[in-house]
N, C-alpha and C positions, 0 to 999 in steps of 0.2 A: 904679553907681559912686558911691562916697562921697568927697567932698573931705576931705583932712586939713587941719584948721584950726589945730592946735597939736601940738607935739611937745616933751616934757619929759624930760630925763635925770633918772632917779630915784636914781641911785647915784653915789658918789664915784669919782674916777678910779682909786683904789687898791683898789676892791672886787674880789672874785673874779669875780663876774658883773656885767655891765652891764645895767641895766634901763631901759626906755624906755616912757613913757606917751604914747599918741597919742589925739587927740580928733578924731572924725569928725562931719561935718555930714550927718545922715541925714534932714533935714527933708523932702526931696523923695522919699524912699523909702517914706514912710507906714508906718514900722515901728511895730508895737504890741508893745512889749516890756516886760518886768518885770525887776527885779533878780534875778539868778540865771540869766538867759538868756545865750546865747553867740551867736557868729556865725562864719561861715567866711570866710577870706580866700584868694583864688586868687593865689598868688605867682608868681614867675618864677625860672627857673634863672639862675645867674650867667653873665654874658656870656663871661668868659674860659673857663669850663668848657664852655660850648656851643661856642666856637671851637675849643677843644682837641679835642673830639669830632669836629667837622667836619674838622679837619686830619687827625686819625688815620684817618678813613674816606675821605680823599682826595676830599672833596665840596666843597672850597672854591670851585671855579669855578661850581658850580651851586647853591650854598647859598641864593641869593636869587632863584632863578628859580621862577616859579609851576609847580606840577605838579597833575595830576589824580589823584584817588584813586577807584577803583571796584573792584567785586568781579571776581575772575577768572572769565571766561566758562566755564561748565560745572563750577563748583565743586560738590563733593558734600558739603561740610561743612554740617551741620544748623544752621539759623538763622544762616547766615552774614550778616554785615553789616559795613559800614565803621564802626569805633568812633566813637560820637558825640562822644567827647572830643577827637578829632583835628579841631580846628576851623579850623586854618590850612593854607595851601597853599604854603608854602615850607619848605625843610628847616630853615633857621635859626629860623623862628618856631615850627615844630612842636617843635624841641628846646628852645626857650626857654619856651613857654607850655603845651604840651600833654603832653609825655612826662616820666616820672620817670627822669632819667638819673643820679640820685644813689644810688639803692638798688642793692644787689647783684642781678645777674640771676637770675631764677628758672630752675629746671631745664629747662623747655621751651625757653627761649632759649639756654641752654648747649648743648642738643642740636642746635638749629638752627645755632648758631655752629660746632659741630664739623664740619658739612658745608661750612663756608666756609674751612677751613684748608688751606693748601697743603703743610704739613709733617705727616707721619703721626703723629709723636710728640705733637704738640699736639692733633691730632684725638682720639687715644686718651685723652689726659689729660682733655679736656673730656667725652668719653663716660663716662669713669670717674667724674667728679665728679657727673654727673647720673644715674648708675645707682643701683640699690638698694644695691649693695655699697659705693658711695661716699657714702652718705647721711651717715654720721658725719663724714667729711672735709668734705663740703659745708657741713654745719651749723657745723663748727668754723671754717672759712675765712670763710663768708659772714655768719654771724649770731651766733656765740658770741664771736668775738674782739672785744676792745675797739676795735680799729681795723678797722672794716668797710670793704671795698673798694667803690668806686663802679663803675659800668658801665665807665667809661673805664679805671680801674685794671685790671679784668679783661681788657679788650681789649689793654692794653699788656703784660699777662703772656703773651699769645698773639700775638706779632707777625705770624705768618703768617695770622691770621684776618682776613678782609675781608668781613664780612656786608653784604648788600644793604640798601638803604633799606627795602624791603618786609619783610625779616626783622626789622628793628628796629621798624617800625610795628606789626607783629604781636606782637612779643615784649616790648617795653618797656611797662610799665603807665602808667596815668594819673598825671599830676602832681597829687596829691591836695591839695585845699584844706585849710588848717590851721584848727582851731577855737580861738577865744579867748573867755575869759569877759569879760562886760561889767562894768566897775567903776563904773558910774554909775546914777542913777535918772532916769527920764523926768520925775518930778515936780520934781527938783532942776535938771536940765539939759534942758529941752524941746528936741527937735530935734537933740540932740547925744548921742554915745556915746563913752565913754572905755574904753580897755583898756590893760593893762600886760603886758609880756613881757620875758624875759631874752634878750639877744642870744646865740645859740648859737655857740660857738667850740670846736673840738676838734681833736685830733691826727689828721692824715690817714693813710691806709693807706700812701701812697707818700712820706711825709714832709711837712713843712710843716703849716700850719694850715688847717683847713676851717671854713667858715662855714655856719650853718644856712640852708637854702634860703629860707624865708620871712622869718625875722628879719633876715637880712642885706639882703634886698631892701627890707624896710620901713625899715631903717636908711638905706640908700642913698637911698630915695625922699624921706625927710624930713630929710636931713642939714642943709639950709639953714634949716629951721624950728626946729631943736632949741635949747632953752634949758635952763638948770639948770647943775649942776656941770660943770666943764670936763672934756673927755676927757683921758686920759693921752696924753702925746706918743708913748708906745710902744704905744698901742692899735692892734691889728691891724685893718685894714679890708679888705673884699673889693675885687676889681678894679672892680666896679660902683660901689661907694662912691667910690673914687678918681676914677673917670671923671666921676661926677655932681658931686662936690665941686669939680672943676676948672672947672666951668661957672659963669659969672656970671649965670645966668638964674634969676630968681625966678618960678616957676610954682606954682600950687596943685596939689599932687599929688592924684591920685584913685586909689582902690583898689577892685577888685571885691569885693563883700561879699554874703553871704547870711545872713539871720537864722536862728538855730536856737533854737526854744523849748525850755526845760528845765523841764517841768511839775513834776518831782519835787523841784526845788531852788528852791523859792519860800518867801517869808515866809508864816507862817500867816495864814489869812483873819481869824482872831481876833487883833487887834493887842494884846490884853491878855495873850497868851501870852508867856512869857519864852523867850529863845533863847540858846544857847551856840554860838559860832562858833570853829572851830579851823582856822587856815590859815597855814602858814609861807611865807615868800617871796612869790612871785606868787600863791600860794593865797589871799592876802588880797583879791584883786580883787572877787569877788562880794559880800564882806562890806562893802566900802566902798559898794557900791551899796545893800546892805541898810540901812546906817546913814543914807545920804542919803535913802532913802525914808522911814525912820522919822522922821527929823528934819523932813522936809517935812510929814508927817502930823501930827506934834506941833505944828508951827506953825499948821497949819490947824484942828486940832481941839483947842483948848486945854483943854477940859473933859473930854476922853476919858482913860480909864485905860489907859496903855500898859504892856506887860510890861517886865521887866528884860532887859538885854543884857549878855553877857559874851563878850569876845573874847580868845582865846589866839593870840598872834602870836609868831613866831620868825624870826630871820635870823642871819647869821654875826656881823656887827659892828654895834653900835648906831650908831656914827658914820659908817659907810661905806655900808651897804645897807639901812637901815631905810626901807621903803616907806610912804608916806602918814603919816609921823610927825606932821606939823603937823595934818593932817586929823583924826587920831585924838585928838590933844590937844584940838582944838576940840569934837569929839563928847563928850569927857569933861566939858568945861567947860559945855556946854549941857545935859548930862544925858541926851543921846541914847544914849551908851555908859555903862552903869552901872559896869562893871569891865573893866579892861585888864590882862592878865597877859602880860608880855614875857619872852622868853628869847633869849640871844645866845650861840651855840654856840662861837664862836672868841674871844670876849673873855675876859680874865683874870678868873676868878670872885672875888668879894669874900671868900667863905668856902665851906665844903663844902656849904652849903645853897642856894647860888645856883643857880637853874635854868638849865641849858644848852639844853634842848629843851622843846618843848611838853609832852611826857610827864612831864618833871620838874615842871613847873608844875601839872599835873593832880594828881600825887602830893602836892605841897606844899599844895594846897588841896583835898585829897581829901574831907574832911567837907562843906565848902561845895558842892563840885561835885556830890556825891551828893544833897545837900539840894535843889539846883536840879532834879535829875531827879525826885525823889520828891515834895517839897512843892510846888514851882512847876510840876511837869510840863513842864519846859523842853524845847523841841525842840533837837536837836543837829545841827549842820551841820559837815561836814569837807570841806575842799577842798585838793587838792594831789596829790602823788605817790602812786600806788596801791601800788607795790611795797613800799616801806619805811614811809613816813610814815603812810598810812592804816591799815596793818596794825598798826603800833606803837601808834598812838593807840587803836585798838579794843582791843588787848591791855591797855593801861593802864587804860582805862575799866572793863573787866571786873575787873581786879585791884583797883582802888580801891572799886568797888561791892561786891565780895565782902568786902573788909576792913572797910569802914564799916558795912555791913549785917549783918556777921557770918554770912554764908552761904558755901556752897561755891563754888569757881570755876565749877563746872558750872552751878550755879543762877544765878550772876551772868551767865554767858555766855548762858544761856537768856533771861534778862530783857532783855539788850541786843539779842539777836536778835529778840525780840518787839517791841522798839522799832523795829527796822528794818522788820519786817513791817507795823507800824502806821504807818509813815512818820513816825516821831518821831526817828529817827536816820538822817540823810540824808548821802550822800556824792557829791561831784562830783570825780572823780579821773581822772588820766591816767597813761599808762605812758611 
């Protein structure tokens, strides 16, 4: 467990997304980490959502009673075992800490639920959804829709379904820990770790607003520690946040964490090598750690030759959601950061050449960008969304390399792919 010693709101109240930076005391965990590493946080399901599931299953009277969990005598299932992630022994705690109640149920659980319906039409509908013939409908309802249903949403759609607790313990998956990139350096902040995240809020399947499982829990846990720009008076908060905010108790919150080393996303061993960093939004996190590390080394080894650093950063609005703005300005002042290229996608552009996205900035500085790759042999680091951002940046890098070097796009792509193979073009991306 790591105590939270600071919480800072990073965005203005009128930003599209709200970002929060937390600082953890890991001095007693003996972590040996480097910038670029990440860690897992084991969060909790929302209290109101848990209570809603308990009520729907008619388990209110026994929700807090301890129970025993053991294998059924005479089971023929191969390698049968009680799941090791079911660590608690009351229904409420299992639903809160151990099981994923937010994701849509898998087909195996739907099949089991079909046997728990008292109305034949609902049984047939569930069987159809989990059949081979119903695969397209299942994918459309459960995974392809923008509004994905929770397990409770699905239960409410089949009112005669009353699955047993055993059915749910077997069918619901583990509440997976969430990974977060570290945005600090152990040389700059010994014994401390910082990270930044956007608070996830989206439209629910059954109406209303849903809050990300882990981000809303972290927001709730640290609500009394938070400093920085004021929240909007219209800012939606989860029921857990409301309950904790109403308490006048100042405790040091602690969160369960587990370090995850990321060997492929580290600064080069040769500190004289130049680096190009590209990260929009919270993708900037590991690069703040990189720059803190470089600055600490520059302070310690004043006669050493350090490589150049170039950061491409983008967000929606310069005045609303620019993360680590003051820190980047300081890095420029000290020379730790050689070049900073900014882009703001929703601000009114000054003219047609004003870059809106990181890709635009790469094109704007195409000749210099390629010179860093060829003359300086700079390492490239990309952090952020895998589906659109990383693909778009890769495509743009290939495009400008082909244009500046006067080679075919196929040859340019081969060159960048070779950089990837040689670990000179690194990506830390998420879906």
